[in-house]
C-alpha positions in Angstrom: 88.3 89.9 106.9 90.9 88.5 104.7 94.2 89.1 105.4 96.1 92.0 103.4 99.3 89.9 103.2 97.1 87.1 100.9 94.6 89.4 99.3 96.8 89.9 96.1 96.8 85.9 95.5 92.8 85.9 96.0 92.1 89.2 93.5 93.0 90.3 90.1 93.8 93.4 89.3 90.9 94.1 87.7 89.1 93.7 91.2 90.9 96.8 92.8 92.4 98.6 89.8 95.5 97.8 90.4 96.6 97.2 86.5 99.6 100.3 86.9 101.5 98.1 89.9 102.0 95.2 87.6 105.8 94.4 87.8 106.0 94.8 84.0 105.5 98.5 84.2 108.9 100.7 83.5 109.1 103.5 85.9 112.3 105.0 84.5 112.1 107.5 81.6 115.6 107.7 81.2 117.9 105.2 82.0 121.3 105.2 80.6 123.8 102.6 83.5 124.0 99.2 83.9 124.3 97.3 87.2 127.4 96.1 88.3 128.1 93.4 91.2 131.0 93.4 93.3 131.7 91.3 96.1 133.2 94.5 97.7 131.2 96.8 96.8 127.6 94.8 96.2 125.3 96.3 93.2 125.9 99.5 91.9 125.3 101.9 88.8 128.3 102.0 85.9 127.7 104.5 82.9 126.9 102.5 79.3 128.2 105.0 77.2 130.9 107.6 77.1 129.4 111.1 79.2 130.2 114.5 79.4 129.6 117.1 81.9 126.0 118.3 81.7 125.4 115.1 80.0 121.7 113.3 81.9 122.5 109.6 83.2 119.0 108.9 84.5 115.6 110.0 85.2 113.3 108.1 87.0 110.3 108.3 88.5 109.6 106.8 92.6 108.5 103.2 92.7 106.9 104.8 96.3 106.4 108.4 97.6 105.4 110.3 100.5 104.1 114.4 101.2 105.1 115.6 104.3 102.6 116.1 106.0 103.0 119.5 106.8 102.4 120.5 102.9 99.7 118.6 102.4 97.4 121.7 102.4 99.5 123.4 99.7 100.7 120.6 97.7 99.1 117.6 95.6 99.2 114.3 97.6 100.3 112.3 94.9 102.6 114.8 92.0 104.2 116.9 94.8 103.1 120.2 92.9 102.2 123.5 94.3 98.1 123.7 94.5 96.6 125.9 92.3 92.9 127.4 93.3 91.2 125.4 90.0 90.8 122.0 89.0 91.5 120.9 92.2 90.2 117.4 93.3 89.4 115.6 96.7 89.5 111.5 97.7 86.5 110.0 95.7 85.0 109.0 99.0 83.1 111.8 100.4 83.2 110.9 104.5 87.3 110.7 103.6 88.8 113.1 106.8 92.1 112.6 105.7 93.8 115.9 104.9 94.6 115.1 101.1 94.3 117.3 97.8 95.2 116.3 94.3 95.4 118.7 91.3 93.3 116.9 89.3 91.7 113.5 89.0 94.2 112.2 86.8 96.5 112.5 90.4 93.4 111.3 92.7 93.6 107.9 90.9 97.0 107.7 90.9 97.1 108.5 94.4 94.2 105.8 95.7 96.2 103.0 93.7 99.1 104.2 95.4 98.3 103.0 99.0 95.3 105.2 99.7 92.6 102.9 98.8 93.9 101.0 102.1 93.9 104.0 104.2 90.8 106.2 103.7 88.8 104.2 106.1 91.2 104.8 109.0 91.6 108.6 109.3 93.1 107.9 112.9 96.3 106.8 111.2 97.0 110.3 109.3 98.9 112.1 112.5 102.4 113.1 112.1 104.0 110.2 114.1 102.9 107.6 111.8 104.2 108.8 108.8 107.5 106.5 109.0 105.3 103.5 109.1 102.6 104.5 106.7 105.2 105.2 104.4 107.1 101.9 105.1 103.1 100.1 104.5 102.9 102.1 101.4 106.0 100.1 100.2 104.3 97.2 101.4 101.2 96.7 99.4 103.1 98.5 96.3 105.6 95.6 96.6 102.8 93.0 97.3 100.7 94.2 94.4 104.1 93.2 92.3 104.5 89.6 93.6 107.6 91.2 96.3 107.4 90.7 99.6 109.8 94.0 100.1 111.2 96.8 98.2 113.4 94.9 95.3 116.5 95.0 94.9 117.6 97.0 97.7 119.1 96.3 100.7 118.0 96.5 103.9 121.0 96.5 106.8 118.2 94.8 109.1 121.3 93.3 111.1 122.2 96.8 111.9 119.6 99.0 111.4 117.3 99.7 115.1 113.7 99.1 113.7 113.3 96.1 116.0 114.8 97.8 118.7 112.8 101.0 118.8 110.0 100.3 120.8 107.8 103.4 119.5 108.0 102.1 115.8 107.3 98.7 117.4 104.1 100.1 118.8 103.1 101.9 115.5 103.7 98.7 113.5 101.7 96.7 116.1 98.6 99.2 115.9 98.6 99.2 111.8 99.3 95.6 111.9 96.1 95.0 114.3 94.0 97.5 111.7 94.9 95.3 108.9 95.0 92.1 110.0 98.8 91.6 109.1 99.9 87.9 109.6 103.4 87.6 111.3 104.8 87.1 108.0 103.7 90.1 106.4 104.8 92.5 109.8 108.1 91.6 109.0 108.3 92.1 105.3 106.8 95.8 106.7 110.0 95.7 109.2 112.3 94.8 106.7 110.6 97.7 104.3 111.3 100.2 106.9 115.1 99.2 107.0 115.3 99.5 103.4 113.3 103.3 103.1 115.7 104.2 105.9 118.9 104.0 104.0 117.6 104.1 100.4 115.5 106.7 100.7 115.9 109.9 98.7 114.6 113.8 100.8 112.8 115.3 97.7 113.9 118.9 97.8 112.8 122.3 96.1 114.0 125.7 95.9 112.1 128.9 96.4 112.7 132.6 96.6 111.5 133.9 99.9 110.5 137.4 100.1 110.4 140.2 102.8 108.1 142.7 100.8 106.5 142.1 97.0 109.7 143.8 95.8 112.4 142.3 97.5 113.8 138.6 97.5 116.1 137.8 100.6 117.7 134.6 100.1 116.7 131.2 98.8 115.8 128.3 100.7 115.1 124.5 100.1 111.9 123.1 101.1 111.5 119.6 101.7 108.2 118.1 100.2 108.3 114.6 100.8 110.8 111.5 100.5 110.6 108.9 97.9 112.2 105.6 96.4 113.8 105.8 93.2 114.8 101.5 92.9 117.5 102.4 90.1 119.0 105.9 91.5 119.4 103.8 94.8 121.8 101.6 93.7 124.4 104.8 92.6 127.5 104.4 95.1 128.1 106.8 97.3 131.5 109.3 97.0 132.3 112.5 99.2 133.4 114.4 96.3 131.0 112.7 93.4 130.8 113.0 90.0 127.0 113.7 89.7 124.1 115.1 91.2 120.9 114.4 92.0 118.2 117.1 91.0 114.3 117.0 91.2 111.7 118.8 89.7 112.8 118.0 85.9 110.0 118.4 83.1 108.5 120.7 85.7 107.8 117.6 87.7 108.8 117.7 91.7 109.5 113.8 92.0 111.2 113.1 88.7 114.7 112.2 89.9 117.4 113.0 87.6 121.2 112.6 88.3 123.5 114.6 85.8 127.2 114.8 85.5 128.7 117.6 86.9 132.5 117.1 87.0 134.2 116.3 84.0 133.2 112.8 81.9 132.5 109.7 82.8 134.0 107.0 80.6 131.8 103.7 79.5 132.3 101.3 82.4 133.0 103.6 85.1 131.3 104.0 88.4 128.9 106.7 88.6 128.9 108.2 92.0 126.5 110.6 94.1 126.3 112.3 97.3 124.2 110.9 100.1 124.2 114.0 101.9 128.2 114.5 103.4 130.2 116.6 100.9 133.8 117.1 101.1 133.2 120.7 100.4 131.2 121.4 102.9 131.9 118.8 106.0 134.6 117.8 107.4 135.9 113.8 107.5 134.9 113.3 110.8 131.4 114.5 110.8 131.3 112.7 106.8 132.2 109.0 107.8 130.3 109.2 111.5 126.9 110.8 109.5 127.4 107.4 106.5 128.1 105.0 109.2 124.8 105.8 111.2 122.5 106.4 108.6 124.0 104.1 105.7 126.0 101.6 108.1 129.5 101.8 106.2 132.3 103.1 106.1 133.4 105.5 103.9 136.4 104.6 101.1 136.2 107.1 98.6 139.9 109.2 97.7 138.3 112.2 100.1 138.0 109.9 103.0 141.3 108.2 102.8 143.7 111.0 101.7 144.6 114.3 103.4 143.8 116.8 101.0 145.0 120.2 102.4 141.6 121.5 100.7 139.9 119.9 102.6 137.1 122.2 105.1 139.2 120.8 108.1 142.2 123.0 106.4 140.6 126.5 107.2 142.6 127.8 109.1 145.3 131.0 107.9 148.9 130.5 109.1 149.4 133.6 111.2 153.2 133.9 110.7 153.1 132.9 106.7 150.2 134.0 106.1 149.7 131.1 102.9 149.6 128.4 105.1 146.4 126.2 104.9 146.0 124.7 108.9 143.9 121.9 110.1 142.4 122.0 113.9 145.1 121.4 116.4 147.7 121.3 113.2 151.3 120.6 115.1 153.2 122.5 112.2 152.5 124.7 109.2 153.4 122.6 106.3 154.5 126.1 104.0 156.5 127.5 106.5 157.0 125.0 109.5 156.6 126.7 112.2 154.4 125.8 115.0 151.1 127.6 115.4 149.6 129.4 118.3 146.0 127.5 118.7 145.1 129.2 121.7 144.3 132.3 119.5 142.4 130.8 117.1 140.3 129.2 119.5 139.7 132.8 121.4 139.2 134.1 118.4 136.4 131.7 117.4 134.8 131.8 121.0 134.6 136.2 120.1 133.5 135.0 116.8 130.7 133.0 118.4 129.5 135.9 120.4 129.1 138.4 117.7 127.2 135.8 116.1 124.5 135.4 119.3 124.1 139.7 118.7 123.6 139.6 115.1 126.6 141.6 114.2 127.9 139.7 111.6 130.3 142.6 110.2 132.2 142.0 113.3 132.0 138.5 112.6 133.7 138.5 109.0 136.2 140.3 110.5 137.5 138.0 113.0 136.8 135.2 110.2 139.5 137.0 107.6 142.1 137.2 110.6 142.2 133.6 111.3 140.8 132.0 107.9 141.6 131.5 104.7 139.5 133.6 101.9 137.7 131.2 100.3 136.2 128.9 103.3 132.5 128.3 103.9 132.4 130.0 107.1 133.2 133.5 105.5 131.0 132.4 102.6 128.0 132.2 105.0 128.9 135.0 106.8 128.5 137.2 103.3 125.5 136.0 102.9 123.8 136.9 106.0 125.4 140.1 105.7 123.8 140.4 102.3 120.1 139.4 103.8 120.7 141.8 106.7 121.1 144.7 104.3 118.5 144.1 102.2 116.0 143.8 104.3 117.0 147.1 105.6 116.6 148.1 101.9 120.2 149.1 101.6 120.4 146.9 98.2 123.8 148.1 97.3 125.8 146.9 100.1 123.7 143.6 100.0 124.8 142.8 96.8 128.7 143.5 97.4 128.3 140.8 100.1 126.0 138.4 97.7 129.2 139.1 95.4 131.9 138.1 98.0 129.8 134.8 99.2 129.2 134.0 95.3 132.8 134.1 95.0 133.3 132.1 98.1 130.8 129.3 96.6 132.0 128.8 92.8 135.4 128.6 95.0 134.1 125.5 97.1 131.7 123.6 94.9 132.6 124.9 91.2 131.4 127.9 88.6 128.9 124.8 87.4 127.5 123.6 90.5 123.6 124.1 91.7 125.1 125.6 95.3 126.8 128.7 93.1 123.0 128.5 91.1 121.4 129.6 94.1 124.2 132.1 94.8 124.0 133.9 91.4 120.0 133.9 91.3 120.3 135.8 94.2 123.3 138.3 93.6 120.7 138.8 90.0 117.8 139.9 91.9 119.9 142.7 94.3 121.9 143.8 91.5 118.5 144.3 90.0 116.3 146.0 92.6 119.6 148.2 93.5 119.0 148.9 89.5 123.0 148.5 88.6 122.1 148.0 85.2 125.1 147.0 83.6 126.3 144.8 85.8 122.7 143.4 86.7 122.2 142.3 82.5 125.7 140.6 82.8 125.0 138.7 86.2 121.5 137.9 84.8 122.8 136.3 81.5 125.7 134.3 83.5 123.0 133.0 86.0 120.7 131.7 82.6 123.6 130.0 81.1 124.7 128.5 84.4 120.4 127.0 84.9 120.6 125.6 81.3 124.2 123.9 81.9 122.7 122.6 84.9 119.1 121.5 83.3 117.7 124.2 85.8 115.9 125.7 83.6 113.4 122.7 83.1 113.3 121.8 87.1 113.0 125.5 88.1 111.3 126.9 84.6 109.8 130.1 87.1 113.3 131.1 88.0 114.5 131.6 84.3 110.9 133.1 83.8 111.9 135.8 86.5 115.5 135.9 84.9 113.9 137.5 81.7 111.6 139.7 83.3 114.3 141.6 85.0 116.2 141.6 82.2 113.7 142.8 79.8 112.7 145.5 82.1 116.8 146.5 82.3 116.4 146.7 78.4 113.4 148.4 77.4 112.5 150.5 80.8 115.3 151.4 82.9 117.5 154.2 81.3 
C-alpha cells in the first residue's frame, strides 16, 4: 500500500478527482485587507481602503471544515445547512457506514474530495473522541494536495502547545498512522497541523429560536454547528474591544465567514481587529488574559488590557455612600467620594444572590443585585432575561416583555445599539410584544429590529428571522384591530 504522504507525488489530480484542491483555487469571495508583517506582531491584516461602520472587509470560505458529530443527522456534512426532507444524498459508496448525509450530490462530491474519500472505508474512526484528530487529518490531506506539509501560512505555537505531551491525542494519531501507513515525517506534519488548528480555528455558530410551544418563543440560542479554518481570517489580530465582528451564514451559507466593521471607521492601512472570544464588555481583565494565554499563547497588550477603565466588567459595584461611584472588587476607596467601601456587605449580598439563584427566585435575585450593582451591568441583564423566560413559560407575556425591555437596555449599554447581542435581544422583545398583542409598541420594535438586522448584515445570514418579523408585522397591521 502507498504511504499517504507520498501519494500526491505519484497520482495526478485526474486520478483521484482532486482538481478542486489545487493551490490556484481562490477560496476568498471578497477580500479587502492586506497582510502586514511585523517583528513584534507577526503577520496581521490591515485595511486596504477606508471602511465605515457596516462595511464588509472579508467574505471567506473555509480551507477545511468539520461538522460537529451531534449535528450529523440534521445538517449537511459538507455545507452545514439544515437538511430538508427532499433531495438528500448519502455517500457514493453503498456500503459506507459513516454517519454522513448531504443536502445534494454537489455537496456529496465536495465532501468526498474534502477528506471522506480517505476515511470512508474505516468506519471505526467515526466516533466522538476521534473528531479532533480526524479534523487534523483533513487538514493534512488538503495541505498535501496543495504541495504543503502544513496549513499554509498559519502559526502553530508548537513549542507551547501540548499535542505531543497529550498521551491520549498521541494514541489517536498513532492509530490513524497505522491505518494509513503514515511515515514519521507525515506524523510530524499532522502534529503541527493539530497545533495550528487549536490556535487558528473558528467555531461556526448559528442563532436559533427556542420555542415553548407552537406560539411562544422563549429565547434565542446559539448553536455550535462545527469548526473551520480560514486562511485569511486567521491572520486578523485580536482586541478585547475589537473594531470588527465575525459573522457566519452570509447569503444562506452557514460556513461562509464574514468580517464586518461594527465600530466607527477604519482608515486605509489601519489594523483590523476581531475578538478571539474574550470581550472587554463581558469578561474581566484577568479572565481575558488567562483565556488568551491558555488558548492562543500570548499576553494581550490591547488598550483595554493595558488601561484601567472604570467601565469594564470589573467595575460593576455601586458605591453605597455616594451611589454614583463605580467600584471593582476589593477597591480600597471610591474615586467619586473618596470613601472606603464596606466589602463585607457586598460579599454577603452576593452569597444571598447565589442562594436565590439556586432556588430560581429571580425577582429576589434582581432586588439584591440592584442594591449592590450599577444599573447597566451584565449580571442584571442576565437576570432580567431569566425573568422574561420564566414569565413567558407561564404565559404572562406582558410581564415577560417588561423584563425583556430591561434586558435589552442593558445589552445596548454594554455591547452598543448596533451589535449582534442587541439584535438578538431585539428579536426576543419583538416576539414577546407580538405575543402580548401590544400592537403599536410591537410594530415599532419590529421596525427597529429589522433596521438593526440590515445594518449588521443579518438579513442575509438569518433571512428566516426577517421573514418572521415581516409576518408578525403584517399580522398586526392587517388582522389585529
